[in-house]
N, C-alpha and C positions, 0 to 999 in steps of 0.2 A: 441723427435721435432717433432711438426706437421707438415705435408709436406706441402711445399711451390709451390702453383699453379703459373702460367705464370703472372697472374695479381698481386699478392702479389709481385713478382720480381720487377715487375714494378712500385709499389707504394714505394718498398722500394728504388730503385735507384732515383726516382724522389723525394723524401722526402728530401735524402741527410743529410749530416751532418754539418748543416750551424751553427755552434755554436762553431766553434774552439777556438773562442777569447770571446764567449759570447757576441759581438758585432753585429751578425747578425745571428738572430735566424731563426727559421723556421714556424714563426707565417703567413708569406704570403702563405706557403704552405697548413699551416693547415686549412688558411681561404678558399681557393680554392677548398680543398677537402671535406668541409663543403658543400658547393654550388655545385659542380661537382662531380659526380660519376665516378670516374676514371676507376673501372671496369667495367661500364656499356659502356664507350666508346670504351676500348679495347675490349670487346667482340662486339661491334658493328663494328668496323672497321679491325680485326684481328680474324678470324675463328679459328684460332687455339687454341684461349682462352676460346672457349666455347666449355668446355668439362664437362664430368660427375666428380663428386665428391661423393665418398662412405664412409662408416664407417665399422670399424670390420675388418673382414678376408679379405673381397673383396679389401678394400683398401689396406691392406697390401700385399694381392697377385699382384696386380697392380704395388704397389711401387716395389715389388720384381723383377718383370717383367722389368720395367725400368731400375733397378739397373745392371740387369744380361745383358741387353741390352748393357750397357755402358761397363760392365766387359768384354763383349766378345770382343768388339773392342779393349780395352785396352791390351788384352792378344793378339791379333794377331797384333797389332802394335808393342808389343814387341817380339813377338816369330815368328813373319811372316804370312802372309796372307795366307789363304786357295787358293785352285784354284778358278779362276773368278766366276764361275757360284755356288760354294758352298759357298764362302764367300758373293755374293749378294744374294743368296737365303736364308741364313741364316739372313741375314739384313732385307729383304723385309717379312721374316716370323714373326719376331718380329713388324715390322711396322703394318702388316695388322691386327694381334693379338690385338695389343694395340690401334688401331685406330679405330676398331670395338668395343672394350670394352669402350673407352672412350668417342666416340662422338657418340651423338645419330643421326637418320636417319634425323630429322630435327633440325634446329637451336632453336626453341622453344620447343625441346621435355623436357621430364623430365631427370635432371641432376643427380637424386639421385636414380634413378631407372635403371636396367640393364633390356632389353628387351629380351626373350628367342630367338628371332631370330638373334640379335647380337651375343650371344654367338655362335651359330650355325656358323654365319660368319667367327667370329674369329677363330673357329676351322676349318674350311673349307680354311682360308687364311693360317693356318699354314701347313695344309695338302697339298696345292699345291705347297708349297715352297719345303715341306718336301719331297714331289715325286721326285723333282729335285735332292736333294741330295741322296735320296734311289738309283736311278736309273742313277746315275753320270755317270757311267762306261758304261751303256748300251748307254746312250745318246751321249755322247762326244767319247769315245772310238771306240765304234762299229759302230756308226752312221747308226743305222738300220732305216728302214722304220717306220715311226709313226705308233701305232696302235690306236685302238679306244679310249683306256683309256687315251693314251697321249692327244687326241683332246679333250676329256672331260675334262680333268686337264687344258688344255691349254685354252679353253672356258671360264671355271670358275675363271682361273686367270686374264683372261683379264677383265671380269665383275667385279671382287672384286676390282681390282686396280682403274678401273673408278669410282664405289661407294665409295671407300675409300677417293680417292681424291677429289670429290664432296664435301664430308662430311667435310674434315680438311682444303682443300685448297679453294674449291668452284665450282659452276656449270660452269665457262666459261671454264676452262683448261680441265674439262670432256668433253665438247661439241665439243672442238677443235681436242682433241683426236678422238673422235667419228667420225668426219667430215672426219678426215685423213683415218681412217678405211673404213668406206663407200666409199671413193676416191678409196682405192685399190681394193675394189670388184666391184665398177661399173663404173670404167674407161673406159669401152668401149663405152659408153654411152656419154661420153664428148667430144664433137666436139673440132677440133683446135689443137694447139701444147701442150695442157695440158692432151689430151686424151690418153689412154694405153690400152693394150689388156684386163685388168682385170684379178683378180685371185680368185681362189675358196677359200671357208671359211676354208679347211683343209690347203691350201697353207698359206694365213694368220696365221692361229693360231699355225702351227708349227714354221713358221719364228718369231713370236712374243714370243713364249713361250720356244721354243726348243734350240733356239741360242742365241749367246750374240748381235744380233743386234735388238732386241725388248725390252722387259720389264727388261731382264737383261742385257741390254746394256750398253754402255758407261756412260749415265747419273746416271744410279744407281750404277754403278762402282766407280764412284767419291765418291757418297754419302757413300756409303760403306767402304771407306778409309778415304780420304783428309777430307771431309766436315765433317762427325760425329766427328772425333777427334777435328777438330776446334771448333765446336759447344760445345763440351764437355770442351774444353780449355776455352771458354766463359763462360760456366757456373761455373766453378771453378773460374775464375776472377770476377764474378759476387758474388760470395761467400765471396771474400775478401773486397769487399766494393770499387773497383776499378772506379764504377760510380761515388758514392759519391766524391771520391776523385778529379776525372776530373772536376764535378762542382765546388769544392772549388778551385781547380787551376785556374779554368776560372775564379771566380770571384776576385781572389787576382790581376791576371795578367791583367784584361780588365774592371773590375767593376768600376773604378773611371774615367774613359775616357768620352769622350761626347757619348750619347748613350750607356753608359756602360752596363746595363742589356741586351739589345739587342746582343752587342758584346759578352757578357757571353753566350748567347745563342748559338750563332755561334761557339766559342771557343767548349764549351762544347759538344754540339752536334757532332763537328767534332772529338772530343777527343773519346766520348763515341760510335760514328760510327765506329771507327777501331775495336771494340769486339763485334758488334752488326749488324746482317744481315738484320734486319727487319727495314725498315723506321717508319712503324706506331709504333714499340715497341719503338725506339729511340726517335720519336716525344712524347711518353705520358711519357716515362721514365724522360727525362729532361724538357719537357714542363711544368709539374705539378710545378716546380718551376720558370723557366725562366719566362713563359708567364705570371703569375700574378705580377712578378717583373716588367717585362717591362710594363704592364699596370699602375703599381702603379706609375711609372716617366712620364706617359703622352701619351706612346704610345696607338693608338687605338687598340681594340681588334682584328680587322682583319690584321691588320699589324703585330701584336705580335705572332699571330698563325702562318701568312704567313712566318715570320723570323725563326720560330722553325722547321715549316714543310721544308722548302728549306735547311736549316742546317743538319736537320737530314737524310734528302733524299740522301746528299750528302755522307753521312757514308759510303755506299755501293760501294764507289769508291776511297775510302781512304786508301792507304796502311797503316800498313804491312797485315793487315787480310783481308780489303774489305769484299764483301760478299760472299756468297758460289758460286756465278756464275763464279767468277774467276778461282776456281779452276777448274771447268768444262773446262772453256776456255785454262786453261793450258794443259789440258788433249785432248781436241779438237783439238788444235794446234800442240802438241806434243812439247811443249816448258817448261822450268823450270817455275814454279810459282814465282821465284824471277824475271823473266825477264818481266811478266805480272805486277807485282809491281811496279817494276822500270819504267816501260813505262807509267803507270798510275799515277805517283806520281806528275808530273808538271803539268798535268790537273786538278788534284784533286786540288793541292793548288792553281792554277788559280781561279777554281770554288769558294773555299771558300773566296779568295781576292774578288773576285767579289760581292759575298753577303754581306762581311764587307765594301766594298765601298759604298754599298747600304744603309746599316745600318746606316754609318757613313755619308752619305750626307743626308738621310732623318732626322736624328738626328739634322743635324746643320740647315737644314730648318725649323725645328719646333723649333730650339733653347732647345734642352733638354739637361740637364746635366747628369753627371753620378753620383754613389754613393757616399755618404761621405767616405772619406778613413778611417776616423774612425769606420765606421761600417763596414769594410771589414776586412778579414783574412789576415794576412801578409803572402807574397810567400813564405819566408823562413820557417815560422812555418808550413805551409801545406807540404811542401817536406820533413822537417824533421819527422812529424808524419806520412806522408804516402807514401814518395817517394821510400820505397822500393817495393810497389806495381807494380811500372813498371819495375822490374826487369825481370819477365817472359816475357814481351813483347820485351826485349831488348835480353833477352837470344833467342828467336824466330827469330829475325832479324838477330843476328849472326849464328845461325845454319842453317837459309836459305842461307845466303851468302857464308858459308862454304861448301854449295854444299848437305846439309842433305835434304832428301825427304821430302816434306809438312807432310806426315804421321810420321814420326820420330821425325821431328821438334816438331810438337802439341804435342807427345808423352812425349818427354822430357821437354817439357815446363809446362805440367801438372804436372809432377813429381816436377820440381822447383817450382810450386806456392805451391804446399803442403809442400815441405821442407822449403822455405821461410816463408810460413806463420806461420808454426809451431815454427821456430826460432824466429821470431818477436812476437809470441804469449808470448812466454816464458821471451824475454826481456819485453816485456810491462807489462806481471803479476809482474816482480820484479821491475819495474818503478811505478807500479799502487799501489805497497804495500807501498810505500815512499809518497803516497798523504793522506794527511788528509782530504780532499774533497773526499766525494765518488761517487759523480757525474762524476769528473775529471778521478777518476781511474777506472770507468767502462768506460768512453768513450774510454779509451787506448784499454780497451780490447773488444771493439765493433767489430773490422772487423778481423776474423782469419779463417782458415779452418784445425785447427789443429787437432781437434778431429775427432773421428772415424765416428762420427754420421754426422759431416758436411760433411765429405768426401762423405758418401751415400747419402747425402741430394745432393749435387753438382752432383753426378752420376744420380740420380733420375732426377733432371732437366734437365740434358743434354739429358737423352733417351727421355723425353717427348717433348722437343724443336725441336729434330731432326725429328720428325715425318712428319710434314709438308714438309721439304724440299724432304726427302727421297720419299714420296707419289709422290710429284710434279716431281722427277726424274724418277720415275717407269712410270707415266702416259705420259712424254713427251718421252720415251723411245719406246712408240706405235708409236709416232710420226716420231722419226727416224726410226724405223723399215720400215713404210710406205715410208718413203723418199728412203731409201735405196733399197727397194723392187721394185718402180716404177721409179726410177730416177726423182722423182719431183722437187728437190732442184734445179737441172740446170734448168728444164724446166720454173721454177718460175722466176730464176735470168734473163734467156733471155727473158721472158715477160715484166720484169721491164725494161730492157736495151732496149728493143724495144718501149716501151711506152715513154721513155725519149727521142728518137730520137737520141740515142747514145751519150746524153750531160751527162757529170759528174755532173754537179751541179744539173740538175733535176733528175739525178739516186739518188743522195744524198737527196735531197727534198722527192722523192717519199719513199725511203727506212726511211727515218725519220719519214714519217707519219704512213707507216705500222709499224715501231717499238713502235711508241706511242699509236696506237689503239689496236695493239695487247697487249702492256704493261699494259693497263688499265684493263685487265681482269685476268692476269696471275700474280703468284709470280716470283721474280726476277729470279729464277734459270730456271723455265720453260720458261720465255719470252726469256732468252738469247738462249736457245738449240733451240726453234722453229724459232727464226730470224739468228743464226749462221748457220741454215740448208737452209732458204728459201731466206733469204735476202742479207746476207754477200757476198756469191758469185757474185752479180750483182756488187757491189764496186768494189771487186777483178778484174772484168772484165777490168777495167781501170789502172791496174798494181799498184793499191794502195799498201802497205804491208800488208799483212795478218793481222798483229796485228791492224793496224789502223781500217780496216775494221770491225773487230770484237768489238773492243772497242767503235766505233761509234753507231752499234747498241745496245752495252750493256749500254751506257749511254743514249740513248734516251728511251729506256725500262725502266730505272730506274726514270728518269724525269716524265714518266707517272703518278709515286706515288703522285706526287703534280699537273698533268694537270686536270681541269676540263673535263668531267663530272664525272670522277671516280677518284678523286684525293684522296685517301685513306688517305695518311699522312695528308694533308691540313685540310681534314674534321675532322680527329680525333683532330689536333691542334684546329679546330674552336669550337669543343664539349669542350675543357678545356678554351677556351677564350670567351665562351658565344658569339661569332660573327657569322655573316651569313656565311655559308660553301661555297658558290657560291663566295661570296666576298674575303673570306680568300684564295681560291683556286687561282681566277684569280692574286691575289696580290702575292702569293707564285710563280706564272709563272713569275710575273715582278721580282722579287726579284733572281730568277734563270734564268733571261734573257739571262745571259753571259753562262750560263750551256749550252743553245741551241746553242750557236756560237762555243764553244770551239771544239766539236767534226769535226765541219768545218774545223776549223784551223789546226788541226793535219791531217786532211786528204789531205788537201792542202800541209800541212807542216809537215811530218813526223817527222822532226828534233825536235818537240816538245814532241815527245816520246822517244828521245834520239836513234833515229834510222837513223844512216848515218849522222851523223853531228860530227863536233868536238865540244870540250867544248865552244870555244868562239862563234860559231854560235848558240849553245844551248842557250847561255846567251843573244845572240841578240835577238831571237826568244821569248823568256821570256818576255824580257823588252817590246818589240813592243806589245806583246798580251796583257800584263798588262796595256801598255797605252791605247790599244783599249778597254779594260773592263773598265777602269775609264771613258774614253768617253761615252760608252754605259751607263754607271751608271750615270754619269751628266744627259743626255739627259732622261733617264728613270725617275729618279726623279723629275728633273726640276729644280734643283739649282745646282750652283757651287760657284762661287763668292757670288752672287746674286740669285734671283728667275730668272729662264730662259724664254724669249719670246720662243712661238713656231716657228719662225724664226730662232731662235739660237739652238733649239734643233734638229731640222731636219739635219743641216750639222753635227752636233757630231754624229749622228747615221751614217751618211757617212762617217766619219773620221773613226769609230769603225768597219765598214765594210772594208773600205780601207786597214785596219792594218790587217785584218783577212788574206788577199792574200799576199803571200810571193812575195817579190821582194822590193827592195830599193826605186824605185817610189813610189809605192802604201804606202808605210811606211812613206815616206817623204810627199806626200799628206795629208795621215791622220794627222800626227804630225801639218802640216800647217796649216789645219782647225782648230785645237784644239787651236794654237797659236792666231789666229786672234779672235775666240771666247772670249779668255781669254783677249785679249786685249780690243774688245768691252765692256766685263764685268767690265773692271777697269777704262775704260774711260766714260762709262756710268753707274754710280753705283746706278741710281735710280731703285724704286722697279718694279718687271716686274710681269706680271699676269701668273700665272702657270696655264698649262692646267689642 
């Protein structure tokens, strides 16, 4: 079996299996792929997709390294992890070696030729990590004074991590880490409350390399345990065809309703997002089908791209798996991952409800219909043929609820995926033998991970897909190291509070701006780690529950993926839709507008996170928040019963804001405004000019 790279995985998931009953085929997908180079779009907006491909023994060697990388983590998940620095050193050794072998120094470099200096850098990456393992007893047990060789190895490790991160993740995160390192060295020259006495190069290097406060700190520790296993779990789920199943299920559930194709995009992206940690990959995977389908029923290209971008971005906040940042948050806060997922559930559902509202009202305004029922697969047929693919996800939820660690839960879920796929494959083979129609029989056999080759393929894909997250975690470990060395986090938090005049609302506003700005240039894991260090303490100053503060910064860091001028998910969707990137980006912000309000809601009202509230109170908060989201959707789209005048839209925005703040009076005020506008719509049903 030829190896599948990241772009091929995206293509397979995007194409889907849209011929369950011969009524909705993949013609729309094939048409868009003829005019749009999906691989080019992925490469443009996802640096992890721009890697070398080889032939012959070199290709086999790299594939073996990726498989060994996965095998190491499967072994430690089953038998128990090594000591932290050893586990993380082995993990980073694989990461640095593979990045330098796979990723050229320049994005436009030769992707079929390996430069001699990259071989040297890959070797040095293995050496600096192996040095920690070889001298573990001396470094950890004896805590001896570092020697010259320690400093040389430490300096090399820092440079190698920065360069590897630049290659696979991008320049912004490497620059952020470099600025923090310079701050640690030259803090004595900085005036005001952010200044400090400064540290020597030897002190900085030893702190970053020889302790668990820098490169080998908590972020890399989470990557070396929970995150890798869940990425590998996702790779196995991809191999089973779960992404195709999600799109088929969304078509069956929502395709026939008003604005059906757009609602399919919302549902499919939400489903797919539970197993994908990348906004861009999610956008391209489902967008190659949903975007042309939306355009075919009358949606303009920028709107179709915006719906897909907004829906795909929300996947990183959708339990049960969410994005890799959620695992780091659990470790950061010292709480169980299930607590993070539980708290994120209602806000995530509200986010998708908001996008769905926007889609529905836009379809009503334009008079768009759904897909004829006879062209859609039947829900029962989809569930009967592919419902077993959901079993590993239910296994995951059960194990987490039973108190298993995320590491063990992911390990058992991978085993269950292999076993279930093997059983299903044998069952389908038996059924396929009874078909006279060869195409129907082969379709039954399409999705499986039963053979040894398929298992190795999933392990290879998992090893490749984990490189970007691991590099980002190692690089942000440098940021964390500077913060612990200099006390910078508390200083920045105090600066934010001082600038806001001790105002809670202004502090949230400043933190939101910082989260979006930093989030524009960093991957989700890195942006969360940086923001958790320098921004979350400012919110906690006002006695906000720590979980609410950290979810606040994570939400806005994720929403940066669709916020211009660096809206990667929106721009990727625009490439598929053949639409203007900026128009698509601003439309995506409009579609996700409620997502910009939800974090404020749960900071003012933590009951929305199921913190300190009774079930009845939680239900009340959900209802009022949903009404507020509906009001915002009406105002944003400019349509309710009929087109809205500007003077009707402004009060609806006010009603949405009133429903944000907890309290019976503000809720009644918001509902009252909506009732008045509704009555006006009914009494004066004439056409209104939309803005």
